[in-house]
N, C-alpha and C positions, 0 to 999 in steps of 0.2 A: 255551428252555434246559432246562426240566425234562424234555423229551423226550430230551435228551442222556443223562441218568442213567437214565431208564426204558429206553432202548434199550441203554445200556451194561450193564444187568443181563441182557440177553438176547443181546447180540452180543459176540464177543471184543474186548477192549480193543486187541488188536494191530492191529485194522483202523482204529484212530484214530491221529492224529498223535502219535508218541512219539519221544523221543530214541533214536537208532539203537543206543546202547549199553545201553539199559534193556530187560531181558527181564522184563516185568511180568506178574504173575498176572492172569488174566481172570476175569470173573464166571462165564462158562460152565464153566471148569475147577473153580472152587470149588463151584458149586451142583450139578455132576454127581457129586460125591463121595457115597458112602453117608452118609446123614444120621443122626447119633446122636439119641436121643430122651430127653426129660426123665423124671424119676422121678414127677412129679406135676404136675397143672395145676389151678389154682384160678380161680374166677370172682369178680370184684368188681363185676359189673354184668350186664345182660341182653344187651348187644351181644356178638357173637362175637369182637370184638377186645378186649373187657374181660376179659382173661385174664392170668395169670402162670404161667410154667413154672418149676418148682422142680427144681433139679439138686442131688443129694445125693451126697457121696462114698461110694462102694461101695453106693449105693442104699439106705442105711440112715438112719433118723432117730435111732437111739440112739448110744451111744458113751460114752467117758469124760467128755466135757464138751460144751458147745454148740459147734456147727460155725461156723468163720469164714465170713462171707458177703459176697458182692458183689452189688450191684444193677446189673443190666445193661439197657441201653436201645438198641434198634436204630435205625437210620436209615432212609433212603428218602424224604428231602425232606418229612417229616411227612405222607406220602401212602401210604395203605394199599395201593393198587394197585401201588405200586412195591416195597414190602418190608414184611414183618412180623417178628415176633420170631424166627421159625425161621431167619432169616439169621445169627443169632448162635449157632446150635446147635453149630458146630464148636469155637468158642472156649469156649463154656459147658462142653462135654464135657471140654476140655483142663483147665480149672480144676477140674472135678469129679475128674478123675484125679489132680490135684495136692493133693487134700484140701480144696478150697474149695467151699462151697455157692454156688449161683448163683440169684438171684431175677431171672429174665429177664422183664421186663414188656412188655406190649403196650398199645396205646391206639388210639382212633379217630383216623384221619388226617383231613386237611382235606377229603378226597373222600367221607367217610362222614357220614351223618346224625348230628348232634350233635358233629361234629368242628370244628376251628377254635377260635375264642375263644368261651367259655372251655373248651369240652369237651375238646380235646386236652390242655390243661394240667391240667385237673381229673382226667382219666383217669390221666395220668402220676403225679400226686400221690397219688391214691387207691390206685393199684397199688403204689406205693412204701410207703405207710403200711400196707398189708396185711402187710408184713413183720413189723411189730410185733404185729399181731393174731394172726399165725400162727407166731410165733417158737417158742412152746412146742411146738406140734404137730410141727414139723419139727426141733426141737432146734437152733435157730439163735441165734448170738451177735450181739445187736444193740448190744453195748457199743462196738464200733468197726465202722463200715460204710464200705466203699469203693464208690463208684459209678463205672461205666465206660460210656461211650456212644460210638457210632460215627456219624460224619457228623451228620445232624440229631439223632441220639441223643446226640451230644456236647453239643449245646446243651441238650437236656432233662436230661442228667445234671448239668450245671453249674447249670441252673435249679432242680433238686431241692435242691441244696445252698444255693441262694439264697432258698429259701422263707421262712426266718425274717425276711428283709429286706422282705418284701412288706407294703404298708400294709394296715391293718385295713379300710379302705374298699374294697379290691379284691375282685372276685368270686373271686380266686384265693387269698385269705388263708385260712390255717389256723392255729388256735391251737396245735396240737401236731404239727407236721410231723416226719417221720422225720429224725433227726439224721444227716447225712452228714459223715464226717470227712475224706474224701479223694476227689477226683474225677480221673479220667483221661479225657481227651477224645481220641478217635482220629479225626483228620481232621474235627474238628467245625466248627460254624457258630454260635459263641456269640453273636455280635453281629448281631442281626436287622436293625438299621438299616444296617449295612455290607453285609449280604447283599442287602438290598433295593436298594442303590445300586450293586451290582457285577454287571453282566450276564455276567461271565465265570464265575460260579459255576454248577456243574452243575445246581443245583436251579432256576435262574431266579429272577427277581425277583418275579413275580406271586404265587408261592406264599406269600410272606411276608404279603401282604395277606390271603390266604385264612386264614392262621394267626392273625394278630393282629386282623383285622377293621378296620373303619373307625372313626374318631373319633366319639364320641357324647357327649352331656352327662353321661352316667353314666360313661363311660370316655374322657375327652378325650385322654389321653396313651397311645396304644396300645402304646408300648414301655416304659412305666414299670414294669410288672409282668411283662413277657414277655422282654425282652432282657437278657441277663446283665450286660453292662457298666453298665446303669442301676441294677443292684442291688449293685454293688461297694461296699465290700469284702465278700467272702463269709466271710472268717475261717476258711477251710479250705485245706489244701494242694491245689494244682492242678497237674497234669502234662498237657501237651499233646503228643501224639505225632503227627507229621505226616510223610508221605512227600514227599521232595523232588521226585519226579516225578508227584505227584498232579495229574491233569488234570481232576478233578471239583471239588475244593475248592482255590481259590487259596491259595498259601502265605501270602499277606499276611493272610489271616483269622486265622492263628495268631500271627504276629509282632505284629500290631496289638493283638490281645486281650491277649497276655502283657504288652505295654507298659502297657496300661490297668490291668490287674490289679495289676501291680507298683507303678505310680504310686499306686494306691489303698491300698497297704500289704499286699496279699496276697502269699503265696509262690506264684508261678506260674513253671513251668519248661517251656521248649520243648525237646522231644527230636526232632531232625531225623534221619530215617532215609534214607540215600542209596539211589538205585536202587530206590525204593519208590513205588508208586502208591496207589490208594485201596483196592483189594481186599486187598492184603497185610496191611492193618491188622487184619483179622479172620480171618486164616488161621493156624492153630496153628504151622506149621512156619517162619514167617518171622522175620527179625530184629525187625521192628516188634512182632509179638506177643510175642516173647521179652522185649522191653523192657517192655511193658505187664505181662506176667506177673511179671517180676522186681519191678516196683514194687508190685504187689499183694501178693505173698508177703512182701516186706520190710515193708510197712506193717502186715500182719497178724501179723508176728512169726513167720513160718513158714520163714525161711531159717536155714541152719546157721551 
């Protein structure tokens, strides 16, 4: 099944079974566009994927006050060969144009040395925490941080907000994680147990085992510190934006997670976008991205 998403990134989605009335955006159309570039890139490790791209409004670090900032997390089934942070360049540029700085993180996928458990999670955590380390350098406001992630990145964005809930005995524990105030998941896979049990998801089920590893005496419960529902309540606002015609991420992934988060006492809202697939979620001109952008600007106090 993971081949489905890998192939989908290379072939037009129109070649796949789709509702006749849906005119969906394809990966090939998105990735063929001229790709905007970030203002800076920082390294937080020695691997080529241990990088963060920094997007700054008007390309400046100065200004009247610190810049509002979004932490951005790409998807790709937690697999580097499928996607990296550059897949988010178009929406990162759109936020930059709107006056929002973007902290677009990368991480080692399950197919790279050091990826999987705990490396992929530790990379995401360290990349996010570098925002605090570098906030002064880039004039970034960390008093209120929004995290947004697409697909597998939706899981990691929610997981970043859940880090304060991780037990001290976990290899993923951090005493002072970056505080996330609001998470937006774009077609995400927050529930790893559900993902592993649902062969209809475009990432397949085997990748979850690669991501979380197998049970050991030191880590007997592989989902306790990795799957977001096991860490509920997060205590932060959560918005899930999902395309109703998404053929990569089953819609039930969103509805079930929202039900669990709400039952745990969190504020979690599902935004269903009609005639929308998976690619539209990270294309600047679409209703799906307009919804995400509105949520970001409103939360950061940037709407009139």
